[in-house]
C-alpha positions as CSV (number, residue, x, y, z in Angstrom):
1,X,-45.5,-11.9,96.4
2,X,-42.8,-10.4,99.3
3,X,-45.0,-13.4,101.5
4,X,-44.2,-15.8,98.8
5,X,-40.6,-15.0,98.7
6,X,-39.9,-14.9,102.4
7,X,-41.9,-18.2,103.0
8,X,-39.7,-19.9,99.8
9,X,-36.2,-18.8,101.7
10,X,-37.6,-20.3,105.2
11,X,-38.5,-23.3,103.5
12,X,-35.0,-23.6,101.8
13,X,-33.6,-22.9,105.1
14,X,-35.4,-25.7,106.8
15,X,-34.6,-28.1,104.3
16,X,-30.9,-27.5,104.6
17,X,-31.1,-27.6,108.1
18,X,-32.9,-31.1,107.9
19,X,-30.3,-32.4,105.3
20,X,-27.4,-31.2,107.8
21,X,-29.2,-33.3,110.9
22,X,-29.3,-36.3,108.5
23,X,-25.5,-36.8,108.2
24,X,-23.6,-38.1,110.9
25,X,-20.0,-36.6,110.8
26,X,-18.6,-39.5,113.1
27,X,-19.3,-41.8,110.3
28,X,-17.5,-40.2,107.0
29,X,-14.7,-42.1,107.5
30,X,-16.3,-45.2,107.3
31,X,-19.5,-45.1,105.5
32,X,-18.9,-44.0,101.9
33,X,-22.5,-43.0,101.4
34,X,-22.1,-40.5,104.2
35,X,-19.3,-38.6,102.8
36,X,-21.0,-38.9,99.6
37,X,-24.0,-36.6,101.1
38,X,-21.7,-33.9,102.1
39,X,-19.7,-34.1,98.5
40,X,-23.0,-34.0,96.6
41,X,-24.3,-30.8,98.5
42,X,-24.5,-27.2,97.6
43,X,-24.2,-26.4,101.2
44,X,-20.5,-24.9,101.8
45,X,-21.1,-24.3,105.4
46,X,-21.9,-28.0,105.6
47,X,-18.3,-28.6,103.9
48,X,-16.7,-26.6,106.1
49,X,-18.0,-28.5,109.0
50,X,-16.8,-31.6,107.5
51,X,-13.4,-30.2,107.0
52,X,-13.0,-29.1,110.5
53,X,-14.2,-32.8,111.5
54,X,-11.8,-34.3,109.5
55,X,-8.7,-31.7,110.5
56,X,-9.8,-33.3,114.3
57,X,-8.4,-36.8,113.0
58,X,-4.7,-35.7,113.4
59,X,-3.0,-38.3,115.3
60,X,-5.9,-41.1,114.7
61,X,-3.3,-43.9,113.4
62,X,-6.2,-46.9,113.0
63,X,-6.2,-48.8,109.6
64,X,-9.0,-47.7,107.5
65,X,-10.7,-50.2,105.5
66,X,-13.6,-48.4,104.0
67,X,-11.1,-46.1,101.6
68,X,-8.2,-47.9,100.9
69,X,-6.3,-48.9,97.4
70,X,-6.9,-47.2,94.3
71,X,-9.7,-45.2,93.8
72,X,-11.4,-46.0,90.7
73,X,-13.2,-49.4,90.7
74,X,-12.0,-51.2,87.4
75,X,-8.0,-50.1,88.7
76,X,-8.9,-51.6,92.0
77,X,-10.5,-55.2,90.2
78,X,-7.5,-55.6,88.2
79,X,-5.0,-55.1,91.0
80,X,-7.1,-57.5,93.3
81,X,-7.2,-60.1,90.8
82,X,-3.5,-60.0,90.5
83,X,-2.9,-60.5,94.3
84,X,-1.9,-64.3,94.7
85,X,0.9,-64.5,97.6
86,X,2.1,-62.0,100.2
87,X,1.9,-58.3,98.8
88,X,2.0,-54.8,99.9
89,X,-1.4,-53.3,100.1
90,X,-2.7,-49.5,100.1
91,X,-4.2,-49.3,103.6
92,X,-3.8,-46.2,104.9
93,X,-4.6,-44.5,108.5
94,X,-7.7,-42.6,109.5
95,X,-5.6,-39.4,109.4
96,X,-4.3,-39.7,106.1
97,X,-7.5,-40.8,104.7
98,X,-9.0,-37.6,106.5
99,X,-6.5,-35.4,104.5
100,X,-7.8,-37.4,101.1
101,X,-11.1,-36.5,101.9
102,X,-10.6,-32.8,102.6
103,X,-9.0,-32.8,98.9
104,X,-12.1,-34.2,97.6
105,X,-14.1,-31.8,98.9
106,X,-12.1,-29.0,97.6
107,X,-12.1,-30.6,94.2
108,X,-15.4,-31.6,94.2
109,X,-13.9,-35.0,92.7
110,X,-13.3,-38.5,94.4
111,X,-11.1,-39.4,91.8
112,X,-9.2,-36.0,91.9
113,X,-6.1,-38.7,92.5
114,X,-5.6,-42.2,91.6
115,X,-4.8,-43.7,94.5
116,X,-5.0,-42.8,98.2
117,X,-1.2,-42.5,98.7
118,X,0.9,-39.1,98.5
119,X,4.5,-38.5,97.3
120,X,7.2,-36.9,98.9
121,X,11.1,-36.2,98.3
122,X,13.1,-37.4,101.3
123,X,16.0,-36.0,102.7
124,X,18.3,-37.8,100.5
125,X,16.4,-36.6,97.3
126,X,14.6,-40.2,96.6
127,X,10.8,-39.5,95.7
128,X,8.9,-41.8,98.2
129,X,5.1,-43.2,98.2
130,X,3.4,-43.7,101.2
131,X,0.0,-44.6,102.7
132,X,1.3,-44.0,106.5
133,X,1.2,-47.7,106.8
134,X,3.4,-50.3,105.6
135,X,2.5,-53.9,105.6
136,X,1.4,-56.9,103.9
137,X,-1.4,-59.5,103.9
138,X,-1.8,-62.6,101.8
139,X,-4.9,-63.4,100.1
140,X,-6.8,-66.5,100.0
141,X,-5.2,-68.0,96.2
142,X,-8.8,-68.6,95.0
143,X,-11.1,-65.2,94.5
144,X,-14.4,-65.6,96.5
145,X,-17.8,-64.3,95.6
146,X,-17.2,-61.9,98.2
147,X,-13.6,-60.9,97.8
148,X,-10.5,-62.0,99.3
149,X,-10.3,-62.9,102.8
150,X,-7.5,-61.5,104.5
151,X,-5.4,-64.6,106.3
152,X,-2.8,-62.6,107.9
153,X,-2.1,-58.6,108.0
154,X,0.9,-57.0,109.5
155,X,0.9,-53.1,109.5
156,X,3.5,-50.6,111.1
157,X,3.5,-46.8,110.9
158,X,5.6,-45.1,108.8
159,X,6.3,-41.4,107.5
160,X,4.2,-39.9,110.2
161,X,6.3,-37.0,110.2
162,X,5.2,-35.9,106.8
163,X,1.5,-36.5,107.5
164,X,2.2,-34.3,110.5
165,X,3.6,-31.7,108.1
166,X,0.5,-32.0,105.5
167,X,-1.5,-31.6,108.8
168,X,0.3,-27.8,109.2
169,X,-0.1,-27.4,105.8
170,X,-4.0,-28.0,105.8
171,X,-4.5,-26.4,109.0
172,X,-2.9,-23.0,107.4
173,X,-4.9,-23.5,104.3
174,X,-8.4,-24.1,106.3
175,X,-7.7,-20.7,107.8
176,X,-7.8,-19.2,104.8
177,X,-10.7,-20.9,103.3
178,X,-12.6,-19.6,106.5
179,X,-11.4,-16.1,105.1
180,X,-12.1,-16.4,101.1
181,X,-14.4,-19.7,100.4
182,X,-13.3,-23.0,99.2
183,X,-13.7,-21.8,95.5
184,X,-11.3,-18.6,96.1
185,X,-8.4,-20.8,97.9
186,X,-5.3,-22.5,96.1
187,X,-5.4,-26.2,97.2
188,X,-3.9,-27.2,100.3
189,X,-0.6,-28.4,98.9
190,X,-0.3,-25.8,96.4
191,X,3.7,-24.5,96.5
192,X,4.7,-27.5,98.8
193,X,6.6,-30.7,97.8
194,X,3.6,-33.2,98.8
195,X,1.5,-34.2,96.3
196,X,-1.1,-37.0,96.1
197,X,-0.8,-40.1,93.7
């Protein structure tokens, strides 16, 4: 009986190890299914490894076209149907998307917020929403079967100091997570003036 138990635990460890080897952390920002494997895993050490990787994206200001706009597919579809001229669109930087994905792992819910966008209060006391980018695109007037083709896109980096402050919060939070575990640590933006939309 004891030998059977030992064999069971060895098999369990090998299965977890082989699952971890199948996940390429370098792809979780660009391939949604790779991230979903981590989200659906019961292995907290894999989630901590992913969080550490995502925190390394600090300073990555490239546009992320995988994770953008509304999280809920029906909201995204409604928004896309309403676009007929030059409009601001919710693309975000890789560094902001990385923080969003960390929060998804914490909440175990890809739809814990409505949009990949943060809200904060600026020095004048105004509430500001940002994706770390500001820009516009003009879709084709008629929707194609595969969605809109981007004809013109111009973006500039905005609110980067706020995103850097968020990284400070998330890095401090991660130190606590390593000590106490994900389930026993308050959310990364707890008691801050920044929140996800």
